[in-house]
N, CA and C atoms as an extended XYZ file, in Angstrom:
438
Properties=species:S:1:pos:R:3:atomname:S:1:resname:S:1:resid:I:1 pbc="F F F"
N        13.800       44.033       15.170 N   MET     1
C        14.179       43.059       16.179 CA  MET     1
C        14.873       43.779       17.322 C   MET     1
N        14.686       43.264       18.480 N   SER     2
C        15.234       43.874       19.684 CA  SER     2
C        16.698       43.499       19.858 C   SER     2
N        17.444       44.375       20.533 N   ASN     3
C        18.845       44.061       20.828 CA  ASN     3
C        19.007       43.579       22.270 C   ASN     3
N        17.912       43.259       22.927 N   ASN     4
C        17.926       42.722       24.280 CA  ASN     4
C        18.431       41.274       24.223 C   ASN     4
N        19.308       40.909       25.158 N   TRP     5
C        19.901       39.575       25.109 CA  TRP     5
C        18.891       38.489       25.459 C   TRP     5
N        17.898       38.779       26.269 N   ILE     6
C        16.873       37.776       26.595 CA  ILE     6
C        16.012       37.500       25.363 C   ILE     6
N        15.620       38.552       24.682 N   VAL     7
C        14.825       38.386       23.465 CA  VAL     7
C        15.647       37.655       22.406 C   VAL     7
N        16.920       37.969       22.314 N   GLY     8
C        17.799       37.276       21.360 CA  GLY     8
C        17.905       35.794       21.656 C   GLY     8
N        18.046       35.449       22.946 N   ASN     9
C        18.120       34.033       23.325 CA  ASN     9
C        16.803       33.323       23.043 C   ASN     9
N        15.698       33.976       23.357 N   LEU    10
C        14.398       33.380       23.061 CA  LEU    10
C        14.203       33.195       21.558 C   LEU    10
N        14.616       34.179       20.788 N   GLN    11
C        14.466       34.072       19.335 CA  GLN    11
C        15.351       32.968       18.766 C   GLN    11
N        16.565       32.817       19.298 N   ASN    12
C        17.440       31.723       18.860 CA  ASN    12
C        16.823       30.369       19.194 C   ASN    12
N        16.227       30.253       20.381 N   ALA    13
C        15.578       28.998       20.769 CA  ALA    13
C        14.389       28.696       19.859 C   ALA    13
N        13.612       29.717       19.541 N   ILE    14
C        12.454       29.510       18.664 CA  ILE    14
C        12.908       29.182       17.246 C   ILE    14
N        13.984       29.801       16.782 N   ASN    15
C        14.516       29.463       15.452 CA  ASN    15
C        14.985       28.012       15.403 C   ASN    15
N        15.647       27.570       16.479 N   THR    16
C        16.070       26.166       16.553 CA  THR    16
C        14.855       25.252       16.536 C   THR    16
N        13.812       25.632       17.287 N   TRP    17
C        12.571       24.854       17.313 CA  TRP    17
C        11.972       24.754       15.908 C   TRP    17
N        11.917       25.870       15.185 N   ASN    18
C        11.357       25.865       13.832 CA  ASN    18
C        12.165       24.983       12.889 C   ASN    18
N        13.493       25.047       12.995 N   GLU    19
C        14.348       24.231       12.135 CA  GLU    19
C        14.149       22.743       12.413 C   GLU    19
N        14.129       22.376       13.700 N   LYS    20
C        13.973       20.960       14.058 CA  LYS    20
C        12.595       20.439       13.695 C   LYS    20
N        11.569       21.266       13.845 N   LEU    21
C        10.224       20.851       13.479 CA  LEU    21
C        10.120       20.624       11.969 C   LEU    21
N        10.757       21.481       11.176 N   SER    22
C        10.727       21.275        9.724 CA  SER    22
C        11.536       20.039        9.325 C   SER    22
N        12.634       19.755       10.025 N   GLU    23
C        13.397       18.532        9.749 CA  GLU    23
C        12.583       17.290       10.079 C   GLU    23
N        11.873       17.323       11.201 N   ILE    24
C        11.042       16.187       11.583 CA  ILE    24
C         9.946       15.961       10.548 C   ILE    24
N         9.301       17.045       10.114 N   TRP    25
C         8.252       16.912        9.107 CA  TRP    25
C         8.818       16.366        7.800 C   TRP    25
N        10.008       16.791        7.434 N   GLN    26
C        10.636       16.293        6.214 CA  GLN    26
C        10.939       14.799        6.336 C   GLN    26
N        11.427       14.358        7.501 N   LEU    27
C        11.719       12.941        7.696 CA  LEU    27
C        10.449       12.099        7.684 C   LEU    27
N         9.381       12.623        8.272 N   ILE    28
C         8.131       11.867        8.318 CA  ILE    28
C         7.525       11.725        6.930 C   ILE    28
N         7.614       12.767        6.133 N   SER    29
C         6.964       12.750        4.826 CA  SER    29
C         7.870       12.254        3.701 C   SER    29
N         9.071       11.814        4.004 N   GLN    30
C        10.023       11.387        2.974 CA  GLN    30
C         9.939        9.878        2.758 C   GLN    30
N        10.054        9.443        1.519 N   THR    31
C        10.045        8.016        1.215 CA  THR    31
C        11.434        7.429        1.476 C   THR    31
N        11.509        6.128        1.723 N   PRO    32
C        12.826        5.513        1.954 CA  PRO    32
C        13.756        5.637        0.758 C   PRO    32
N        13.189        5.657       -0.446 N   GLU    33
C        14.018        5.761       -1.643 CA  GLU    33
C        14.724        7.112       -1.736 C   GLU    33
N        14.135        8.152       -1.164 N   ASN    34
C        14.710        9.497       -1.237 CA  ASN    34
C        15.515        9.876       -0.006 C   ASN    34
N        15.513        9.042        1.013 N   PHE    35
C        16.219        9.373        2.249 CA  PHE    35
C        17.722        9.412        2.004 C   PHE    35
N        18.341       10.531        2.348 N   ARG    36
C        19.791       10.744        2.189 CA  ARG    36
C        20.266       10.503        0.759 C   ARG    36
N        19.471       10.887       -0.202 N   GLY    37
C        19.865       10.774       -1.600 CA  GLY    37
C        19.730        9.383       -2.191 C   GLY    37
N        19.183        8.438       -1.454 N   GLY    38
C        18.965        7.084       -1.958 CA  GLY    38
C        20.137        6.144       -1.782 C   GLY    38
N        21.246        6.596       -1.226 N   GLY    39
C        22.410        5.719       -1.039 CA  GLY    39
C        22.142        4.595       -0.065 C   GLY    39
N        21.464        4.922        1.022 N   ILE    40
C        21.145        3.906        2.030 CA  ILE    40
C        20.148        2.905        1.454 C   ILE    40
N        19.204        3.401        0.649 N   TRP    41
C        18.200        2.512        0.060 CA  TRP    41
C        18.848        1.511       -0.894 C   TRP    41
N        19.860        1.923       -1.640 N   ASN    42
C        20.555        1.004       -2.541 CA  ASN    42
C        21.251       -0.107       -1.756 C   ASN    42
N        21.822        0.233       -0.622 N   VAL    43
C        22.451       -0.782        0.225 CA  VAL    43
C        21.391       -1.748        0.755 C   VAL    43
N        20.240       -1.222        1.159 N   ILE    44
C        19.162       -2.069        1.660 CA  ILE    44
C        18.676       -3.019        0.568 C   ILE    44
N        18.558       -2.531       -0.654 N   ILE    45
C        18.120       -3.384       -1.771 CA  ILE    45
C        19.123       -4.504       -2.013 C   ILE    45
N        20.424       -4.194       -1.978 N   ASN    46
C        21.448       -5.231       -2.171 CA  ASN    46
C        21.394       -6.272       -1.067 C   ASN    46
N        21.236       -5.820        0.169 N   ILE    47
C        21.132       -6.762        1.293 CA  ILE    47
C        19.867       -7.600        1.155 C   ILE    47
N        18.777       -6.976        0.743 N   HIS    48
C        17.518       -7.698        0.586 CA  HIS    48
C        17.625       -8.780       -0.477 C   HIS    48
N        18.245       -8.470       -1.605 N   GLU    49
C        18.388       -9.470       -2.669 CA  GLU    49
C        19.219      -10.655       -2.197 C   GLU    49
N        20.265      -10.390       -1.436 N   THR    50
C        21.098      -11.472       -0.915 CA  THR    50
C        20.313      -12.330        0.068 C   THR    50
N        19.624      -11.672        0.998 N   LEU    51
C        18.854      -12.422        1.988 CA  LEU    51
C        17.675      -13.144        1.354 C   LEU    51
N        17.126      -12.598        0.281 N   GLN    52
C        16.022      -13.256       -0.408 CA  GLN    52
C        16.511      -14.556       -1.060 C   GLN    52
N        17.680      -14.525       -1.663 N   ALA    53
C        18.242      -15.740       -2.270 CA  ALA    53
C        18.508      -16.804       -1.202 C   ALA    53
N        19.056      -16.380       -0.068 N   ILE    54
C        19.297      -17.325        1.028 CA  ILE    54
C        17.972      -17.862        1.555 C   ILE    54
N        16.979      -16.982        1.681 N   GLY    55
C        15.673      -17.403        2.184 CA  GLY    55
C        14.989      -18.401        1.272 C   GLY    55
N        15.083      -18.191       -0.044 N   LEU    56
C        14.475      -19.145       -0.973 CA  LEU    56
C        15.185      -20.503       -0.941 C   LEU    56
N        16.501      -20.483       -0.800 N   ALA    57
C        17.235      -21.752       -0.690 CA  ALA    57
C        16.842      -22.489        0.583 C   ALA    57
N        16.728      -21.764        1.684 N   LEU    58
C        16.310      -22.393        2.941 CA  LEU    58
C        14.855      -22.860        2.872 C   LEU    58
N        14.035      -22.138        2.135 N   LEU    59
C        12.641      -22.530        1.975 CA  LEU    59
C        12.533      -23.883        1.284 C   LEU    59
N        13.291      -24.075        0.220 N   VAL    60
C        13.280      -25.355       -0.481 CA  VAL    60
C        13.806      -26.462        0.426 C   VAL    60
N        14.876      -26.173        1.150 N   LEU    61
C        15.442      -27.171        2.049 CA  LEU    61
C        14.440      -27.574        3.126 C   LEU    61
N        13.811      -26.611        3.767 N   PHE    62
C        12.857      -26.928        4.826 CA  PHE    62
C        11.572      -27.544        4.272 C   PHE    62
N        11.227      -27.230        3.028 N   PHE    63
C        10.075      -27.875        2.402 CA  PHE    63
C        10.335      -29.367        2.232 C   PHE    63
N        11.514      -29.704        1.753 N   VAL    64
C        11.869      -31.121        1.587 CA  VAL    64
C        11.927      -31.810        2.941 C   VAL    64
N        12.522      -31.158        3.934 N   ILE    65
C        12.577      -31.741        5.278 CA  ILE    65
C        11.169      -31.935        5.830 C   ILE    65
N        10.282      -30.960        5.573 N   GLY    66
C         8.903      -31.082        6.034 CA  GLY    66
C         8.168      -32.233        5.371 C   GLY    66
N         8.417      -32.461        4.079 N   ILE    67
C         7.784      -33.593        3.389 CA  ILE    67
C         8.284      -34.904        3.966 C   ILE    67
N         9.588      -35.008        4.189 N   VAL    68
C        10.159      -36.239        4.732 CA  VAL    68
C         9.644      -36.478        6.154 C   VAL    68
N         9.530      -35.431        6.944 N   LYS    69
C         9.076      -35.566        8.323 CA  LYS    69
C         7.584      -35.893        8.399 C   LYS    69
N         6.793      -35.257        7.565 N   THR    70
C         5.345      -35.435        7.612 CA  THR    70
C         4.931      -36.786        7.061 C   THR    70
N         5.555      -37.165        5.999 N   CYS    71
C         5.138      -38.389        5.308 CA  CYS    71
C         6.212      -39.454        5.485 C   CYS    71
N         5.948      -40.377        6.406 N   ASN    72
C         6.927      -41.439        6.666 CA  ASN    72
C         6.922      -42.496        5.576 C   ASN    72
N         5.781      -42.721        4.972 N   ASP    73
C         5.745      -43.674        3.872 CA  ASP    73
C         5.105      -43.011        2.650 C   ASP    73
N         5.241      -43.660        1.520 N   PHE    74
C         4.801      -43.083        0.257 CA  PHE    74
C         3.280      -42.997        0.153 C   PHE    74
N         2.569      -43.848        0.898 N   ASN    75
C         1.108      -43.847        0.827 CA  ASN    75
C         0.517      -42.545        1.382 C   ASN    75
N         1.177      -41.907        2.355 N   GLU    76
C         0.670      -40.650        2.899 CA  GLU    76
C         0.805      -39.515        1.893 C   GLU    76
N         1.814      -39.590        1.038 N   VAL    77
C         2.021      -38.550        0.038 CA  VAL    77
C         0.938      -38.622       -1.046 C   VAL    77
N         0.347      -39.801       -1.231 N   LYS    78
C        -0.693      -39.957       -2.230 CA  LYS    78
C        -1.998      -39.284       -1.836 C   LYS    78
N        -2.184      -38.998       -0.537 N   LYS    79
C        -3.416      -38.351       -0.091 CA  LYS    79
C        -3.417      -36.896       -0.566 C   LYS    79
N        -4.486      -36.494       -1.250 N   PRO    80
C        -4.492      -35.132       -1.800 CA  PRO    80
C        -4.494      -34.046       -0.728 C   PRO    80
N        -5.133      -34.284        0.402 N   GLU    81
C        -5.155      -33.239        1.436 CA  GLU    81
C        -3.766      -32.964        2.001 C   GLU    81
N        -2.926      -33.991        2.111 N   LYS    82
C        -1.547      -33.797        2.583 CA  LYS    82
C        -0.738      -32.999        1.565 C   LYS    82
N        -0.887      -33.345        0.299 N   ILE    83
C        -0.149      -32.651       -0.754 CA  ILE    83
C        -0.582      -31.194       -0.838 C   ILE    83
N        -1.895      -30.955       -0.782 N   ILE    84
C        -2.396      -29.579       -0.850 CA  ILE    84
C        -1.899      -28.769        0.335 C   ILE    84
N        -1.931      -29.371        1.521 N   LYS    85
C        -1.456      -28.676        2.727 CA  LYS    85
C         0.026      -28.328        2.608 C   LYS    85
N         0.842      -29.245        2.143 N   LEU    86
C         2.278      -28.997        2.019 CA  LEU    86
C         2.568      -27.915        0.978 C   LEU    86
N         1.916      -27.991       -0.177 N   PHE    87
C         2.183      -26.999       -1.216 CA  PHE    87
C         1.581      -25.635       -0.889 C   PHE    87
N         0.465      -25.623       -0.175 N   LEU    88
C        -0.101      -24.345        0.256 CA  LEU    88
C         0.835      -23.654        1.253 C   LEU    88
N         1.375      -24.439        2.166 N   ARG    89
C         2.345      -23.887        3.117 CA  ARG    89
C         3.593      -23.390        2.389 C   ARG    89
N         4.033      -24.122        1.384 N   PHE    90
C         5.188      -23.700        0.597 CA  PHE    90
C         4.889      -22.407       -0.170 C   PHE    90
N         3.699      -22.314       -0.770 N   ALA    91
C         3.335      -21.123       -1.549 CA  ALA    91
C         3.237      -19.884       -0.656 C   ALA    91
N         2.667      -20.031        0.525 N   ILE    92
C         2.571      -18.890        1.450 CA  ILE    92
C         3.958      -18.441        1.895 C   ILE    92
N         4.823      -19.397        2.230 N   ALA    93
C         6.177      -19.049        2.657 CA  ALA    93
C         6.962      -18.404        1.513 C   ALA    93
N         6.789      -18.909        0.282 N   LYS    94
C         7.486      -18.310       -0.852 CA  LYS    94
C         6.995      -16.889       -1.114 C   LYS    94
N         5.700      -16.665       -0.987 N   ALA    95
C         5.158      -15.320       -1.187 CA  ALA    95
C         5.701      -14.355       -0.141 C   ALA    95
N         5.814      -14.803        1.089 N   ILE    96
C         6.353      -13.936        2.151 CA  ILE    96
C         7.815      -13.613        1.887 C   ILE    96
N         8.590      -14.610        1.463 N   VAL    97
C        10.010      -14.371        1.191 CA  VAL    97
C        10.171      -13.497       -0.059 C   VAL    97
N         9.387      -13.765       -1.089 N   SER    98
C         9.543      -13.033       -2.351 CA  SER    98
C         9.036      -11.603       -2.277 C   SER    98
N         7.919      -11.394       -1.594 N   TYR    99
C         7.284      -10.085       -1.585 CA  TYR    99
C         7.382       -9.398       -0.221 C   TYR    99
N         8.337       -9.777        0.583 N   GLY   100
C         8.490       -9.184        1.916 CA  GLY   100
C         8.809       -7.704        1.879 C   GLY   100
N         9.671       -7.289        0.960 N   LEU   101
C        10.033       -5.876        0.861 CA  LEU   101
C         8.842       -5.037        0.387 C   LEU   101
N         8.105       -5.542       -0.594 N   GLU   102
C         6.925       -4.822       -1.066 CA  GLU   102
C         5.871       -4.723        0.037 C   GLU   102
N         5.720       -5.780        0.810 N   LEU   103
C         4.782       -5.759        1.941 CA  LEU   103
C         5.206       -4.723        2.968 C   LEU   103
N         6.501       -4.689        3.282 N   MET   104
C         7.009       -3.712        4.242 CA  MET   104
C         6.816       -2.284        3.723 C   MET   104
N         7.079       -2.057        2.435 N   LEU   105
C         6.892       -0.725        1.859 CA  LEU   105
C         5.419       -0.318        1.854 C   LEU   105
N         4.534       -1.273        1.614 N   GLY   106
C         3.107       -0.986        1.668 CA  GLY   106
C         2.673       -0.571        3.063 C   GLY   106
N         3.145       -1.284        4.070 N   ILE   107
C         2.830       -0.925        5.454 CA  ILE   107
C         3.424        0.434        5.788 C   ILE   107
N         4.637        0.686        5.306 N   PHE   108
C         5.280        1.978        5.551 CA  PHE   108
C         4.485        3.121        4.934 C   PHE   108
N         3.991        2.923        3.712 N   LYS   109
C         3.212        3.973        3.053 CA  LYS   109
C         1.887        4.213        3.763 C   LYS   109
N         1.284        3.165        4.289 N   ILE   110
C         0.035        3.326        5.035 CA  ILE   110
C         0.276        4.138        6.296 C   ILE   110
N         1.321        3.784        7.051 N   VAL   111
C         1.633        4.518        8.288 CA  VAL   111
C         2.030        5.951        7.968 C   VAL   111
N         2.777        6.144        6.898 N   GLN   112
C         3.169        7.492        6.500 CA  GLN   112
C         1.950        8.320        6.100 C   GLN   112
N         1.012        7.726        5.414 N   GLY   113
C        -0.210        8.431        5.042 CA  GLY   113
C        -1.055        8.791        6.252 C   GLY   113
N        -1.130        7.869        7.215 N   ILE   114
C        -1.887        8.148        8.444 CA  ILE   114
C        -1.245        9.298        9.205 C   ILE   114
N         0.082        9.238        9.374 N   SER   115
C         0.753       10.316       10.115 CA  SER   115
C         0.662       11.640        9.368 C   SER   115
N         0.728       11.613        8.049 N   SER   116
C         0.595       12.843        7.271 CA  SER   116
C        -0.807       13.419        7.412 C   SER   116
N        -1.815       12.566        7.399 N   THR   117
C        -3.191       13.033        7.581 CA  THR   117
C        -3.392       13.631        8.968 C   THR   117
N        -2.827       12.979        9.970 N   ILE   118
C        -2.939       13.496       11.338 CA  ILE   118
C        -2.231       14.841       11.455 C   ILE   118
N        -1.021       14.940       10.921 N   MET   119
C        -0.272       16.192       11.005 CA  MET   119
C        -0.982       17.314       10.244 C   MET   119
N        -1.588       16.990        9.109 N   THR   120
C        -2.302       18.001        8.344 CA  THR   120
C        -3.562       18.453        9.072 C   THR   120
N        -4.304       17.497        9.657 N   SER   121
C        -5.538       17.867       10.345 CA  SER   121
C        -5.264       18.640       11.628 C   SER   121
N        -4.153       18.373       12.282 N   VAL   122
C        -3.789       19.117       13.482 CA  VAL   122
C        -3.295       20.510       13.117 C   VAL   122
N        -2.707       20.645       11.945 N   GLY   123
C        -2.253       21.942       11.477 CA  GLY   123
C        -0.747       22.100       11.466 C   GLY   123
N        -0.006       21.025       11.653 N   PHE   124
C         1.447       21.123       11.653 CA  PHE   124
C         2.038       21.113       10.255 C   PHE   124
N         1.309       20.603        9.272 N   ALA   125
C         1.873       20.445        7.936 CA  ALA   125
C         2.114       21.772        7.235 C   ALA   125
N         1.205       22.704        7.410 N   ASN   126
C         1.346       23.964        6.686 CA  ASN   126
C         1.409       25.145        7.656 C   ASN   126
N         1.930       24.894        8.828 N   SER   127
C         2.000       25.982        9.809 CA  SER   127
C         3.174       26.907        9.500 C   SER   127
N         3.013       28.153        9.902 N   SER   128
C         4.087       29.113        9.710 CA  SER   128
C         5.063       29.003       10.871 C   SER   128
N         6.179       29.670       10.745 N   ASN   129
C         7.190       29.629       11.792 CA  ASN   129
C         6.679       30.293       13.061 C   ASN   129
N         7.122       29.745       14.177 N   THR   130
C         6.773       30.320       15.463 CA  THR   130
C         7.613       31.574       15.692 C   THR   130
N         6.978       32.624       16.160 N   VAL   131
C         7.674       33.882       16.445 CA  VAL   131
C         7.256       34.375       17.826 C   VAL   131
N         8.086       35.228       18.385 N   ILE   132
C         7.748       35.841       19.671 CA  ILE   132
C         6.790       36.999       19.409 C   ILE   132
N         5.651       37.026       20.097 N   PRO   133
C         4.724       38.144       19.899 CA  PRO   133
C         5.354       39.472       20.343 C   PRO   133
N         4.953       40.510       19.679 N   GLN   134
C         5.515       41.838       19.956 CA  GLN   134
C         5.216       42.278       21.389 C   GLN   134
N         4.089       41.876       21.943 N   GLU   135
C         3.750       42.246       23.318 CA  GLU   135
C         4.758       41.670       24.310 C   GLU   135
N         5.193       40.444       24.066 N   ILE   136
C         6.174       39.819       24.966 CA  ILE   136
C         7.520       40.519       24.826 C   ILE   136
N         7.887       40.881       23.605 N   ILE   137
C         9.155       41.605       23.412 CA  ILE   137
C         9.122       42.936       24.158 C   ILE   137
N         8.010       43.655       24.060 N   LYS   138
C         7.888       44.929       24.775 CA  LYS   138
C         7.921       44.716       26.283 C   LYS   138
N         7.295       43.648       26.771 N   ALA   139
C         7.290       43.381       28.217 CA  ALA   139
C         8.683       43.031       28.710 C   ALA   139
N         9.450       42.275       27.923 N   ILE   140
C        10.817       41.925       28.320 CA  ILE   140
C        11.700       43.161       28.309 C   ILE   140
N        11.553       43.985       27.277 N   GLU   141
C        12.356       45.216       27.206 CA  GLU   141
C        11.976       46.177       28.310 C   GLU   141
N        10.712       46.159       28.736 N   GLY   142
C        10.264       47.056       29.809 CA  GLY   142
C        10.707       46.594       31.177 C   GLY   142
N        11.124       45.358       31.304 N   CYS   143
C        11.585       44.831       32.592 CA  CYS   143
C        13.035       45.255       32.799 C   CYS   143
N        13.299       45.964       33.859 N   ARG   144
C        14.649       46.510       34.102 CA  ARG   144
C        15.438       45.707       35.127 C   ARG   144
N        15.030       44.490       35.418 N   ILE   145
C        15.743       43.686       36.408 CA  ILE   145
C        17.107       43.256       35.863 C   ILE   145
N        17.146       42.880       34.582 N   PHE   146
C        18.382       42.386       34.000 CA  PHE   146
C        19.163       43.500       33.352 C   PHE   146
C-alpha cells in the first residue's frame, strides 16, 4: 500500500463504500424477525396482537351497526341475498384483520425475493470489495503537484 495521502484518502473512501454497501445488502436480505436481534419484532408482535383484538371488537360492533342500518325491518333480514352479503362482508373483514400480519409478511418476502434476484443478476450479491487499481496508484504517486 502506498504512503501517499491522496491514495490513503481514496482508499479510506472506498473502504467506507464497501462497508456501507455490505450493510445495505445485509439489511435488504434480512428478515424482520432477525432485524436487530428480534427485539423490535417482539414489540411489533405485541402491538399487533393488541390492535388485532381492538380490530375484532370494532368489526363486531360495525357488523351489528351495518345490519341495523341495512335492514330497517325484519322482513329484509329474511332475504337470503342480504344475509349472504352481510356475512360475506363480515368474513372478508375478519380475514383481513386476523391475517393482516401474515399478508404483510408475504408481500415483504415477495419484494425481498425480487430485490435479491435483481441484486444477484446485476452482480452485487457476490461482488468482491472495490479496490483502487495499481495503475491509478502509480499515476497518483507519479504526480508531483501535491
